[in-house]
N, C-alpha and C positions, 0 to 999 in steps of 0.2 A: 425468686424474690420472696422475702419474708412477708411483705405487706399483703400479698394476695391470699395467703393461707389463713383465712379466718377473720381478718379485720375488715377489709373492704367489702367482701362478699356478704358480711353480716349487716352492713349498713345500708339496707334497702328500705327500711321502714321509716325513712324521713318523709316529711310532707313534700310531695313532688310538684305542688302547684305554686311554689314560690313564696312561702311565708318565712319571715325572719324574726328574730327576737325583738328588734326595735319597732315591730308592728304591734306589740302586745297591747299598748293603750288603745290603738285603733280597733283591735279585735274585740276588746272588752266593750267598747262603745257599740260595735256592731251587734254583739250579743244582747246588749241592753235594748237596742232598737228592734231586733227581731222578737225579743221577749215581749216588748210592748205591743207589737203587732199581734202576737199570738194571744195576749191577754184580751185584746179588743176583738179578735176573731179566732177562736180556738180551732177553726177548720181551715186556716190559711196555710195551704200546702207549701206555698213558696216561702213563707216565713220559717216553717220547720226545716225546709231544705237549706235555706240560707244560714240558719243557726247551726244546723248539722255541719255544713261545709266549714263554717268558722271554727266550730269545736274541733273539726278534723285538722285544721291548720294549727290549732293550739295543742294537738296531740291529746285532746280530751276525747278519746275514741269511744268509750262507753256512752258518753252523753251524745256523741254523734249518732251512734247506733239507735239510741232511744228516740231521738228526733226523727230519724229515717223511718223507724217503726210506726210512729204516729202519722207521718206523711203517707206511708204506704197503706195504713189502715183507712185513711181518708180517700186516697186515690191509688188503688191497687195496680194501675197500669202506668205508674210514674217512673220512667226509666232513670231519671236523674237521681231519685231517691235510692234506687237499687245500686246505682254506680257509686254514690257517696258511701253507702253502707258497705259495699264491697271493699272500698279503700280503707274504711275504718277497721273492718275485719282483718284486712291484710296487716295493718299496723298492730293488730292484737294477735298476730300469728295464727289466725284461724283461716287457713288456706282453703279448706273445703267450702266454708261459707263464702269466702271471696270468689271462688270459682262459680259457685251457684248464682250469686247475686250479679256478678259481671256478665255472665251468660244470659241471665234474665233481662238485664238492662239492654243487651244487644238484641235480644228477641223483640223487646218492646220498641227499640229504636236502633235500627241497623247503622245509623249514623252517629251513635254515641261514642265519640272518639276516646274519651277518658276510660270508658268501659273496656275497650280493646287494650289500652295500655295497662290498666290494672290487671286484667286477666293474663297479660304477658308476664307480669311479675311472678305469678304462681307457676306458670309453665317454665319460666327460667329457673325458679327454685327447684322444680321437679326434673330439671334437665331435659324438658321437652322442648328442645331448641327449635325444631321445625314449626311447632304450634305457636311458640312465642314469636318467631319471625313472621309467620303468617298474620298474626294479630297486629304486629307493629307495621307491617307493610300496608295493611288496611287502614290503620290509624293515620299514617303519613299520606296515603292517597286521599283520605277524607279531609286532612288538614296538613298541608305541606309546611306549615309554620309551627307545628306543635313541637316545642323544644324537647319535652320529656319523651316523646316518641323516638326522636333521634338518639337521645341519651341512652334510653333503655335498649334500643337496637344495638348501640355501640357496646353495651354490656353483653348482649347476646353474642356479638362477633368476638368479643374477648373470650367468652366461654368456649367458643369454637376454635380459638387459636388464631383468628383472623384479625391480627392487631392493627394492620394498616387500615382495614375497613372500619375498625372501631375508632381509630384516630379521626378518620374522615367524618364519622357520625358525631363524635364529640365536638369536632371543629364546627360542624353545622349548628349544633345546639348552642355553642358559644357565640356564633355569629348572630343567631336569632335572639340571644339574651346574654350579652357580654358581661353583665355584672349581677346576674340573677342567682346563680347557684355555684358555689365553690366545688361541688361534687364533679361538675363537668371538667374543670381544670385538674382536679385531683386524679380522676381516672384517665384523662388524656396524658397526664404526667407519668402515670404508671406505665402506660404503653410506650412513652418516649424512653423510659428507663430500659424497658425490654428491647428497644431498638438501639440502645447505646447512644442516645441523644441527650447528653448530660445537660447542656444549656437550656434546651427546650423544656426538659423535665423540671429543672430548677425554676425556670420562669413560671411554669404552670402551678407548681406547689406554692411558690411565693404569692401568686395571684389568688389562689384558693384561700390562703391564710389572710390575705388582705381583705377578702370578702367576709370571712367569718373566722376570727382568731380564737373562737371558743370551741372549735371542732377538733377533737384530738386526732381524728383520722388523717387530717391534713398534715399535722406534725409527724405522725408516724410514717406517712408516705415519703415526706422529705427526709426523714431519718434513714429510711431504707435506701434512698438515693445516695446519701452520704456514706452509708455502709458499703454500698456497691463499689464506691471509689476510694475506700480506705480512709475516709475523712472522719476518723473516730471521734474527735472532739466535737465536731458539728453534729454528728449522729447522737452522741450522748446528750448534747444540749436539747435536741428536738425530742428525744425520748423522755427527757426530764420534763419538758413542756407538756407533752401528752399526758404524763403521769399527774401533773398538777391539775389538768382538766378532768382526768378520769383515773382516780387512784385505785380503782378496782379491776383494772385490766391487767391480767397476769402476763400477757404477751409483751406489754411495754416494759415490764421489769426484766423479763427473760432476755429480750433483745438488747436492752441497755446493758444487762449483765454480759452478753457476748462482746459488746464493745469494750467493757472493762477488761475482759479476758484478753482481747487483742492488745490492750495497753499493759498487760501483765499486772493489773491491779486486782489481785485475787480476793482481797478482803471486800472490796466494793462489789465484785462479781458475786461473791458468796452471799452478801446481804440481799442482792437482787434475786438471786436464785431461791433463797429462803422465802422471800416475799411472794415470788411467783408460785411456789409450791403451796404456800398458805392460802393463796387466793383460789387456786384450782389444783387440788391434790390428784386429779385424774389427768392432768395435762403433762405429757412426757417431757416436753422441752424444758420445763422448769427444773426437773430432776437432772436433766443432762447438763444444764448450765451450772447448777449447784455442784454436780459431780466434777465438772472441769475445774471449778474453783477449789474444791477440796484437793484435787490432784495437784494443782499449782501450789497449794499450801503444804503439800507433802503428806496429806492424810489419805493414804491409799485405800484403807478399809472403807471409809465413808464414800470415797470417790467411786469405787467399784459398786458399792451397794446402791448408790443413787443412779448410776448408769444402767445397772441391771434392772432397777425399778422402771426406768424410762422404757427400756426394751420390753419389759413385761407388759407395760401399758400399750405399747405399739411396736411390735417386732419389726415393722417395716420403716421405722423412724431412722433415717440416715444419720441425723445429728446425734442421736443417742448412741449408735454404734461407733461413730467417730469419736464421741466423748469418751467412751469406754476404751477405745484405742489410745486416746491421749493419756488416760490414766495408766494403762499398761506401759506406754512409752516412758512416762515419768518414773515408773517403778522398775524400768530396765527389762521388762518382759517383752522383748522385741518381737518374737514370733506371734504372741497374742496380739500385740499392737498392729502388726501387719495384717493379721487375719481380720480384725475388726475394721480396719481402714478399708480393706478390700470389700468387706460386707457392706459398708456404708456407700462405697462407690458403685456397687452393683445396684443399689437402690436409687442413688442420686449421683450421677457421674460428674456433677459439678460441685460437689460438697467441698468447700475450701478447707475445712478442718480435717476432713478425711485425707485430702491431698497432702496437707502438711504432715500429718501423722505418718502416712505411707512413705513419703520422701525421707523423713527423718529416720524412721525405723530401718529402711533399706540402707541408709548411709551408716547408721550406728552398727548395723550387723555386717558391714563390710561389703554389701552388694552395690558397689559404686556404679558399675555399668548398668545394672538394672534400674538404679535410681535415675541416671541420666536419660535412659529410654523412657521412663515414666514421665519425668519432667518435660522432656521435649515433646512427647505426645500430647500432654495437656496444654502446654504453651502454644503448640501449633494450632490447637483448637480454640485458642483465645482465652484460656482459663488462667486466672490467678497469677498475676505478675510476680507475687511473692515467691513462686516456685523458682524464679531466676536465682534467688539466694541459695536455695538448696542445690540447684543444678550447678552453681558455681563451686560449691563445696565438694560435690561429687567429682566434678572434673579436676579440681585441685588434688583430691585424694588419688586420682588416676595420674597425677603429674602433669596435666595439661593446663598450665597456667595461662596460656594465651586465651583459651576458650573460657576458663574461669573468669578472667578479666572481662571478657565481653559479656558474660552472664551478669556479673556484678554491675556493669554499666547499664544494663537493661532494667535493673531493679528500680522501681519507682521510689522516690524519696520516702513516701509514706510506708513502704514495705520495710524499710530499715530504721524507721523511727522508734518502734517499740520492740527491742530485742532483750532477751534475758542476758545476764552478765556473761554467761558462757558463750551464747551465740554472738554477742557483740565482740567478745575477745577473739572468737574464731574469724569473724568477718574482718576485724582489724588486722589480725595476723595474715590473712589472705591478701589483704591490700599491701601489707609490707612485703610479702613474698613476691607479689607482682612487680612492685617497685624495684626490689633487688634484682629480679629477673631482667628488668630493663637495663639496669646497670651492667649486668653480666654480658648482655648482648653488645653493649658498647665497648666493654673491655673484658674479654674471656679469661684474662689472667689476673683479675682483680681479686686478691685473696679476701679482702674485707667484704666485698660484695657477696662472695660465696658464704662467708661466715654470717652475714646479715640474713641471707636467704635461709641458711640453716636455722638461725634463731626463729625466723618466721615459721618455718615448718615445725619446729619444736613447740612453739606456742599454739600453732594450729592443731597439733596432735598427731602429726605424721613424722614419727621419729626415725623411721627407716630412711626417708628422704633427707631428714636433718643430718643423720650420720654421713650420708653421701656428700652433702655440701660441706660439713665440717672437715671431712677427710680431704676434700678438694682444696679447702682453704689451707690446711696444714701442708699439703703437697706444694702449693704455690708459694706459701710464706715461710718465714723462719719459725723456729719453735716459739709458740705463743701459749702461755699458761691458760689464758682464757679460752682459747680454742679447744685445748685438751679437756678442760673442765666442762665445757658445754657438750662436747662429744660424749664424755663420761656420763653426763646427766641423761643424754639420749639413750645411751646403752642401758642405763638403769631402767628406763621406761620400756625398753625392749626385752627386759628380763635377761640381760647379759652382764651380770655383776662382775664376772672375772675381767672382761674387757674394760668395764668401768673402773675397777681398781687400778688397772695399768694406767689409764688416762689421768685419773685423779692423782696417782703417785707422781706422774710426770709433771703435773701442774704444781704439786707441793715442792718438787725439786727445783722448779724454775722460780717459784715465789714461795718461800718457806714461811712467810709471815701473814699469808692470806688465810683467815679463819675459814672462809667458805669452802676452800679446797679440802681442808681436813674434815670439815663437817660432811661434805659430800662423800668423801672416801669412807667415813664412818657409816654412812647409809649403805654403801656398797658392801662393806664387811658385815653389816647387820643382815643384809639379804643373803649373804653366804653363811650366815649363822656362826660367824667367827666373832663371838661377842667380846672377848678380851681386846682384840684389835679395834673393834668398833668403839668400845668404851674409851680406849686410849685416844682415839681420834676425836671423839666428842669432847673429852676433857681438854685436849689441846685446843680445839676450836673455842671452848668457853674461856680459856686463858687468853687467847688472842683477841677475842671480842667479848669483853665483860658485860656488855649491854644486851647481848642476844639471848632471848629466852629459849630458842629452838634447841640448842645443844643440851640445855638442862632438861628439856622435855624428852629428848631422845635418851638421855642417861636414865631418866626416871622410868621410861618404858623398858629399858634393858634390865635395870635392877629388878623391876617388878617381874619380868620374865624369868629371872633367876631366882625369884622367891625372896629377894632381899627387900622387903617392903619398907623398912625404916629408911634405907638409903634412897629408895624411890621417893618416899615422902619428902625427904630432905631436898631432893632435886626439884620436885614440883613446887615446894615452898619457895625455892630460889626463883623458879619461873614466875610464881605469883608476885614476888617482890619486883621483878623486872617488868612485868606486864600485868597489872592488877585489874585491867578491864577486859581480860580474855577469859570468857566463860569456860573454855576447855581446860584452862589451868586449874580452875577450882574443881571441875568434874573429875579430872585425873587425880587430883590430890584426895578428893572424896573417896575414890576407889581404894586408895592406899589406907586411908583412915578405916574404911570398912574391913579391909583385910587384916588390920591390926586390932579390930574389935572396938574401935573408938567411934561408936555410932552417933553420938551427939555431934561430934566434929564432922562426921559424914553429912548429916542433915544440914548443919550450918553451912558447909561449902556448897551443897546442892542448892540451898535457898539463895546463896549469893550468886551462883551461876544463873539461876532462873531470873534474878533481877537484872542480869546483864543480857540474857538471851532467852526470852520466853519460848522460843522454838527449839531449844536444845532438849530433846526428849530423852536423851541418854541419862540425864540427871534424874529423871523420874524413876528409872529402874533402880539406880543405886540408893536413892532416897527410900524407895519401897523396901529394898533389902534391909536398910537400917531400921526402918519402922517395923519390919517383921521381927527383927531380933529384939526390939524394944517393946514388942507387944501391941504396937499401934496398928492392928491388922486392917481396920477400915481405911486409914490413911494410906496404907500401902496399896490396898486394892484400888483406891481412887486413882493413884498415880499409874498403876499398871494398866488400868482400863484406858487411860489416855494414850499410853505408850503403844499398846497393841493396835490402836486405831491407825497409827502411822506406820507401824511395823508389825503387820498381822502374822508374819512368819517367824517372830522372835520366840523361840521355844523356851528360852530362859524366863521370859515374862510369865508365860503360862505356868511354868513350874513353881515360881515364887508365889503366884496368885493361888495355885493349888495348896501350897503350904499354909498360906494365910487362912484360906477357907477351912482347911483341916484343923488348924489351931482354934478356929471359931466353933468347931463342931459341926460344920456344914459339909458332911462327907459327900453329898451328891455333887455340890459345886466343886469340891476338891477333886473328885474323880474326873469330872468333866474337863477341868483344866489340865490335869496330868495327862489325860487321854489326848488332849489337843497338842500338848508339848511332844508327846511320843509320836503322834501322827506326823508332826513336822520333822522330827528327828527320831527315827525308830531305834537308834543306838544311844539315846540320851539316858545314861545310867542313873543319874540322880533322880530324874523324873520317874523312872521305873521303880527305883528304890522307895521313893516317897509314896508312890501309888500302892506299893506293897504294904507300907505301914498303915495306910487307910484300910486296905483289905483286912489287915490284922485286927484293926479296931472293930471292923464289922463282923469278925469271927469267920471270915473266909480264909481258912488256914491254907488250903491248897493253892489258891491264887497268891496269897502272901508269900508262901515258900517259893513258888515258881518265880515271882518277881524278884525276890532276894537273890535267888540263884542266877537269874538273868543279869541283874545289875553287877553281881560279883564277876560273872563271866566277861562282862564288858570292861572290867577293870575299875569299877567304881567302889570306893571305900568311904563309908560315912565317917565324918569327923565330928568333933564335939559340937560344932555349930549346927549340924544336921540333926 
């Protein structure tokens, strides 16, 4: 549970004798009355004690100490004064003073119940559980109706992991004072959560809030309950309420950020992660949440930096390792993701994020059997119903649709509520495959059913099984152009373009006016590097479907590959006319403008693309290239710095950035960036050549000559633009 790690355990310094805010007027009157008595008789010990006790209930702890000092000065053997002062010291976090005064009070009066209870606080804080329990047993023996003795003993039982005994003591405290203290209900509710008793826990948290709706810890406890049961909307609402009551609690922001992450709302999660870090720069979870948010937004560099910072602060923080695994997973670094997820699980075997990362990394790396073994093991232990989703996908990849269907049926509705577009598409495809599988069981000779299941496998991402079903459909049915086309598409995904060409050709023979069949065959010829045939097919597709941008985009790419940038530009311009709200069309055209040296047009198209898609970071590279050639070096550097945050292994970015710094005369930064580019790609001829030019500027002739020779050996020849 989140709520036990630092929130509840820190909330001990509340007034334990039953004071609430609506008593403020009464307390002020009491202060006035005691003050009047003291003015009449400056040696009235009872008046000093009474005023000190009232100050204590008002959390005016220093004033309580001062009045106790006066009482003790008048009457050195006054046990009550020592007990009240001990409590005041405790609320001031002066535990040594608390221990001394409570012990003194007990020496003076062995029946001073409150002194035993106060001393137990310090022993509990110091993890001296036997001593705390002994004091509380004595307090209860002296006063079997002392509510806070039972409550505190319940907290000791919690610390010892004896949660049922804790529930029993909290229940006794509640029976003795049903409406007196929301803490009793809150802490019993926490134990009910641990016991998987949802209804009882919710009732207790609701009761605590009804007693005092200005205590943020009650909302945090209820939020944690909602989190445990994947009720993210309710959890967010309660974390928000807690933040409204205490805007300086970093944990509230971080935990709300985790809920936003579950909803895939990475921008909201990022805002909460940033705030959590701002409030406590030394708390690792804030960095971990922020790192996950950056990862979800595609900023791999910042994601890894934040997660590593969290691990630096606490190497045993399971969530930080899981968050780093999440970042690696989103970046496609599956081995690293698996390693970090396993590290997180070795620290906390019930980490939901680590479980999700490990299951996904195993599936994406093709370790389907291992994925099912992991999911089944965790599900058997009662962990994370969301693993049913990944278990279903793993079983589907193994071709076991019956088991996949059972796993999907076991998914809670909440587990499938917030899925990424890719995950949702995969789940939908799996459901379609299961449905088609049922149709095939009813009629094993139904060609359409096999074709439908093939479509589902294709959308799911398992093209090997898709080909098998498409082939079965063709065997059972007559020649069907759509079947051939679909099988050809699956062959393309399996890197079998020769077979794809045959199927697409058959489709065009059966239906010679269908643009998609020519377009798909063009893709296959492109994979075979038979560019003339690919161009012919894409041209035919564009003639048959004059409203489709894709054929023009493919033609543009092929002409660019052949070095015919004017023809490529013409095709991308046609794509822009057909689809003027597609940022990629403008970026691709910007590239051709750059190749033709039309840098103003390059920047213009990149700006347009950015207005359509602010997350398209490729445009930043090409705009930077244009600004480099126009002499706008600072603008270029600004774009490249953003780009490398999302793509830290982009050697081209570092090379262009190095050229900008070199042009500015900053040779140190230039060399740093060229070195980075070469470290990423040791055979990057242009970067080696540009670095050699910097060495030449610095008079390092040997290094310059060596670099020029190496670049030439790699086949790099500088052109006029270099």
